[in-house]
C-alpha positions, -999 to +999 in steps of 0.1 A: +000+000+000+013+035-008+019+062+017+003+096+015+037+110+005+040+085-023+005+093-035+013+130-034+044+124-054+024+104-080+000+133-084+029+158-088+046+136-114+013+133-133+007+170-133+043+178-142+042+154-172+010+170-185+023+205-182+056+196-199+038+174-225+060+144-215+040+114-227+065+089-213+065+104-178+027+106-179+024+069-190+046+059-161+019+072-136-006+046-148-009+009-138-013-016-167-048-025-156-059+011-149-094+023-155-101+061-159-136+073-153-139+106-170-176+110-160-208+111-181-202+074-191-168+079-205-145+052-192-111+043-206-098+008-197-062-002-196-030+018-197-025+016-235-060+031-242-054+058-216-020+068-229-034+068-265-055+097-253-026+118-241-028+144-268-063+154-256-052+159-219-057+194-205-042+203-171-067+217-146-057+208-111-082+210-082-083+197-047-091+161-045-090+130-024-074+095-027-092+066-009-078+031-006-104+005-017-082-025-011-045-033-004-034-025-039-064-005-052-072+032-048-099+055-060-093+092-066-116+122-069-104+154-083-128+181-095-137+217-090-172+213-077-162+213-041 
């Protein structure tokens, strides 16, 4: 299980990669079996599918929360709605 510091570092590396348009660094922040729920029924499954969408990524960082679902699974929420 990751520590809060490790989770924070992951978010920082993710954001840094998007801002610098570094596809390889951004790809390294995703697990092979990742699922990305973009809302409104838009779900991307698997690292390859997620990374294929890199050119469409826009960086808008808001406060969020990371919750551990199981020993090796986490869920994150990051939005501007409060």
